[in-house]
N, C-alpha and C positions, 0 to 999 in steps of 0.2 A: 585343182577342181576339189570340190567336195565328192567323197566317196561315196553319200549319196547320187549328187549329181551324177557320176559314171555311172551308178548303176541304173539311172532312170535312162539316159543315154544308151547303155548294151540294150533298150528294146523292153524295158518293162514297162507295166502300162502307167500311163499319166494322170496322176492323181497327187492332191496333197500325202506328202512324205509326212509321215507321223511317228513318233515312236509304237503307237500299238500295231500298226502295217508291216513296220520293218519287221520287228522283234513282235510278233502275236505271242498273247499269254496263253497259255494250256489252263482252262480252268478245273480246280479241284475239288470235287467231290465233299462236301462236309460228313465229319464220320457221324455225324448227330442229325443229318440233314431227315425231315420228316414233312419235307414238300409232298402233298399229294396232288401236285400239275403234271400232264402228259409227259411233257417231254423234261429232258434232265436239265435238274438245275446243279447250280454251283454256286459256294461263295469262295471267297477271298478277300484278304486284307485289304484296304487300298491305305493302310498307316504305311510312310516312307519309314524307314530307318535312320535318315537323319535328323528327324522332327523331334523335336521333346514333347513327349504328350501328357507329361506331372504337369499337375496345377501350378502354376506358378504363388509363388508366396505376397501377399498384397503388402505394398509398401506400407511401413509406418507415418502417421500423420507428423508431421511436423509440428513441434509444440507452439502453440501462440502466445505471445505479450501476458496473456491472461493465466497460463497455466505455467510459465516457463520460468523458475528462479531464480531471483536476480544473480546469488551465489552460486552459478553452476558448480564448479567443483567441490568438492564436501569435504577438503582438505582445508578450504577456506571459509567454512560454515562456523559461526559461533553458536552453538544450539539455544542457548538461553533468551537470544534475540529473536530468533526465530518460535521459540515458545512463547514468545509476549505477542508478536503479530498473532499467532493462533490463540491466545487467550481471548483477545480483543476482540475476533471472529465470535467467539463461543460466550460469549457475554453480550455479545451485541442488540439482541433481545432485548434482554431485562435493562439494559442503562437506555435505549433509546424508547422502553416502554415507560421508565422513572420517566425521562422529563417530559414526554404527552403528557402520560396523565397528571402528571403535577400542577399540568397550566388548564386542567379540565376543571369543571364546577364539581363540589366534594369529593375530587381524585378518583372516577368511576366514569366508565365508559360502557357503550351500550355493546355487547357482545357481537351481533350483527353489525354493527359499525364498524367494530376492531376489527373481523375479517376483513375488510375493504381494505386496512390501512398498513397495508405490508411496508411501504418505503418508509409509512412512520415512525413506525411500531418494529422494525429490524427484521421481518421475518419473511423467506421464500415468496413469491408470487404462488399462488395455487396454494400454499398450504392450511391449513386449518389454525388459528390462532391459539385456541384452546389448547393443543396439544404442546404448545411454545412454554404458554401461563401453567400448564403443569409441572411444567420441570421445576418452576421455582415457586415450590409451596409455602413458603418460610416467607415470604414479599408478596404474592400476586394468590387474589382468591374469585372466586366471583358468588353474585349475589342473586339470589331470586327473590326478581320483585311482584309487588303483591299483581300487578298486571299479567303476571305466567312470562313477561320477560329475562332474559339472565343479562347483566353487570359483570364488568369485568374492575376489578377494585383493587388497590392498597390492603394488604394487612394492617393488624393493628405493629406489628414491629417494624414495618417499613415507614411507617405514619413516624413513629419514635426515631426513626433511620433520617428520615427531613428534618425534624427537628432540630437533630444534631448534627447535621451538616449546614444549618442554616445559622448555627450558632458559629461553627468554624468559619463562615464564611466572613461573619460580621468581624469576628477574631482578626482575620488574615487582610482584613479590606487597606488598610496601608501598603502592603506589602504590594496587592495587585495595582493600587491607584498607582505606582513608582511603576510596575513594567508596563502598563498601558502608555505612562509616557515615556518611557522606552523606547515603546515601540514606535509613536509617535515621532519622537526624533530621530529614527533611524529613515521614515518613510519620505521620498523623493518630495513629496510637498508640504511636509510637517501633517499628514491629515493622513484618513484612513476610514471607510465607509464602516457606520454602524453594523448594517447587517452582516461585513464581513466579519466584525470582530466577534459579535454575537452567535455569529455559526461558528466560529471556536472557542468560543467562552470556554468547555469545559478542559481544554488543553491550555489555558492559562490561569484556570481557576476562578475564572468570573463567576458571579451570580445569575440566577434569572433575570435578577432584576435590573441588571447590570446598567441597561441604555438611561432607565430613569437615576441611579445613583450618579452618575458623574455629571448630571445637574447639580448636584451636592458642591462640586467641586469647580466654580468658577475661575479661580486664580490659576487651573492648568488645564483646562476644556473648554470647549465651544462649541455648541451645534450648532451647525450653519445648512443650506439646501444646496445640493447641486444644481445650477438653472439647467444643466443639459442632460438629466433624467428625472430630478425631481429626490434624489437620494439623500437619507441624510447624513451627513459626515460630521467626524469630530477632530476636530483641528487644537493643533498644540497652542496655547497660550503663553506659555514662560517656559527660556529654555533655560535650562540649569545644567549648567555646566558641570557638576559634579555626578552627575549622573549619566555625563557622554560618557563613560569610560566604559568599557566592553569588559567584559571576560578574559579574552584571551590579554587585554594590555594588563590587566593586575596579576594574573599566571607570569609574565612577562617578567613585571619586576621581580618577584618572588622565585622563579625556575628558569631561567633564559635557556638552557640547554634544553630542557624539554619541549616549550616552544619550537623552538630550530629541529627538534627531531621528528613532529609532530606533524608537518604540513612541507610540501615540497611542489616547488616549481622549478620543474628541470630545462635547462639549456636546451635547445635541441644544435646535436652536433654530430657530425660522421662521425664515421669508425673509422676513419683513416688514423684519428687523433687518437687512436691506441689508449684509453684510457682506464685506468684501476678503476675498480670500485671506490676506493678512498679519495684518488682525485676526481672520481663524477660526485659524490657528498660534499666536497670542497666548492667546487664550481657552482655548484645546486643551492647549497646556502647561500652563494654571494645572491641570490635573485629572492630568495624564499622569505628576507627580513629587509625590510622592514615590510608588515603587513600596513593591510591599506585599514584604518579605523573604519566602522561602519555607520558612525554617527560621521561621519563626514560625506563630505559631494563628490562619493566616488561615483555614482553613476553619470558624471560630466566624464570620464575618459573614453577614448575610444574603444568600442566593445570589444576588440580582438587582440587589445593589449594584455602584459601580463598583469597590471596594477587594477584595470579592470577585473579579473578574473580573481585576483585577490581580496578586492575591495568584495564581489559576491558569495565570496567561500566565508569573506567573514560576518558578511550582511547574514547567511545561513546559521553561523556559527552563533554567535549571538542571537539569533532568534530561535534556538533550542534550549539556549542554557537558561532564557527565560519562558519556557514553557513547566511543567507540573514534574515530567516525566523524565524529561531532557530529550525528549524523541517526537515526531510529527511524522505524517502521513502523506503522500504525495499529494492527497486532497486540500490537506490542510496549508503547505505551500505552494499551490497554485491559487489560494484565495488573495495572495498578498504576491502575485507577480508582478503587478504595475508598481506597486507600489517602492516596493523592494529591486525594481528594475531587475529582475530574474528573467532568462531567456530558455528558452527551448533546451538549453542542453546542459541546464543545469544538473539533470541525471548523470551528462558522462562525467563534469567538473566534479560531483561527489563521488563517484567511482575511483578517481585520480586521486582521492587525499582518505586513501583505505584506514590508515593511523588516527585519524582526527576524526571518521564517520563510518558508520559500517551500516547496508542497507540490509533490507530484511524484507523476504515475502516474493511476490513475483514482479513480474515488470512492469507490468499495468498497476499493479497494486501494491506499491511499496512503501515504507516504511524508512526511516532515517535515524541514526541512533548519535548522540553526542558519545563517545567510545569514553573519554575521560572522565566521564559521571561516571558508569558503574565499575564494579568493583568485579573479579574473575567469574564469580557464583551468579552472576546476572543482578545481583540487588544493587539499588541505588547508593553510591557513597552518602549522599541527605537526601532525607525525605522529608518532603510537603507534609504538614497534617494532613491534607486535603489524598495525600497518595495514600496514606494511612488510613483512611477513611474507606477508601474505593477497595483497598485490600481485605476491608473486613466485610464492605459489602458483597463483592465478591464472595467470599465464604460463604455466607448467609444463601448467596444465592445457587451454591451449589450442594447445600446441606437438603434435607429430604423432610429432617421432623428435630423439634427441638424436648429435650428430654423435661421433667416436672420441674427440677432443681436448676432448669435455665441454663444448662449446661446443652453444647451443641452436641448431637451424635456426629460420627463421623461416617454416615452413612451418603455416600457421595454420588449422584447420580450419573448413572449409565451416558452420555450424553455422546 
């Protein structure tokens, strides 16, 4: 029997036993008590010694894919690739504004209307477009019309740059035609929606009037209408076996060992084999080659076979080799998901090939680089004329003024 039951049985009053009844607490008068009531007052601490009354630290919120970097380990990050992604974000406003204004009559836009076009002009919603335009005074300026309204438009320097860009587009048109033909040859049904190619035209250096220019090459292209959704499709007319050679195949002829080292498709095996690193490399090399050509019907392979993964890796590699800067963002790749038979596991697939590709940025907005096309300092091995033009444009966009002798000052805007 419990001790308090024995106490009750010995003649104590029968009432609910509680610690306060069995062990009454003697009140202690507060030394600083200033109570004016007639009865004696007492104060005592109600806190228990075994409880921690300190404020608990707030738990840090887990990083979301919007902010979590692809390369989470600092030792694996390549700074110059990460800086290129940041540069794209820095110049997003000027690149989108250039594209949008160049399609407007007289290359001008009412400032009140520009403030509503945050997506088209590439500035955050709720911000003033005038603040972003003022950061690029050599390229953008404000016009006051006779009706008192303000307009946003190009400067004379920007108009000259647009003419220079148009001349470059004409000079490199044969190479761009070949690039589009190769894209169509890789596509599953040898056709791609014109809207997709137009949306990614800067990725491949295609002109603004690309959709009209393709009509000048009836021996290569044919424009049809998809009866399902009414989209205009660009179809391949002539298959050229000379173009159906990937960059990997050309490199394999000249440097087979480098191609073998670049890719790795490991064979799953148990730890019981106790293979050394050299033995694993030799075993994996037997499955790495031969690769599957992106110009073949590799999309017909079963989805989870090594051959299917080799095919998709080859498609991404060839796709990047056709771009101006040998890189592309996730948004560009998703545009051609159906045409190139890519899966939702493309992100993980590219991470498994770190010697061939580098993924920069965040998990939600990443870009993939073709590593072999870049030097150790982050510059391209070969620069297309349009790449050099864009570098000059970015330089002007970073300047505040120009000297009278046509030399650009070194005043860089604090962005």
